[in-house]
GUNULUM-838264 format. One record per residue (C-alpha): residue in one letter; x, y, z. Coordinates in steps of 0.2 Angstrom, whole numbers, plus 5000, padded with zeros to 4 digits. Layout:
% GUNULUM-838264
aXYZ/...
This chain:
% GUNULUM-838264
x500050005000/x501450124996/x501050294988/x499150284991/x499050114982/x497550024990/x496450174990/x495150234978/x493850374976/x492150304981/x490450344974/x489750484984/x487950514981/x487550684973/x489350704966/x489850674948/x490650514944/x492450504937/x493150624950/x494950594956/x496050634970/x497750714967/x498350674985/x498250484986/x500150474988/x499950545005/x499050385011/x500650295015/x500850155029/x501750285039/x500350415038/x499050275043/x499950225059/x499750345073/x499650345092/x497950315100/x496750455096/x496450585110/x494950585121/x494150715110/x494350865099/x495750965107/x495051135101/x493251095107/x493951035124/x494851195126/x493251285123/x492151175133/x491151115118/x490550945113/x490950865096/x490150735085/x491550635077/x493450655076/x494550665060/x496550655059/x497550755047/x498550635036/x499950765034/x500350815052/x499250705063/x498150855070/x496550795077/x494950895074/x493050875074/x492050835059/x490950965050/x489350915059/x490250975075/x490051145082/x491851195078/x492151095062/x493951095067/x494650965055/x493951075040/x494651235049/x496351145050/x496251115031/x495851295027/x497251365038/x498551235033/x498151175016/x498350995021/x497150905010/x496650735018/x495850685034/x495550505041/x494050455051/x494450405069/x492850325072/x492950135077/x492550025063/x492750165050/x494150155037/x493950295025/x494750465021/x494050635014/x495050745003/x494550925007/x495450994991/x494650874979/x493050854988/x493050664986/x492750514998/x494150384998/x494050205003/x495150055003/x495249974986/x494049824984/x492749904995/x491049954987/x491250134992/x489350134996/x489950185014/x488350105021/x489249995034/x490850085037/x490450275035/x489350385045/x488950555037/x489750705045/
């Protein structure tokens, strides 16, 4: 799974087919391994806010909350840093989102429907 091999753009209802991600090479084994996720979104915790789900930046490892959370800190991190990819940290989920290309990424060989492994956020 070097250089993004093993990942593909998945069907994502409402978005045109044939879309691509220019950042698959960032999904290396090193980027996929990380320490245990924090107990919550550090930015939300600092403000006393709650969050819905957590995402981890593939480039630097920063953890933030999803767009359904009050702070949308994962997206805010992308805007400030330009880092394009975030991984879901929810147990049982194995997908990534490319903010730059606006595509949902799954492991190759998965259907991409996301019904059993992805929760909207």
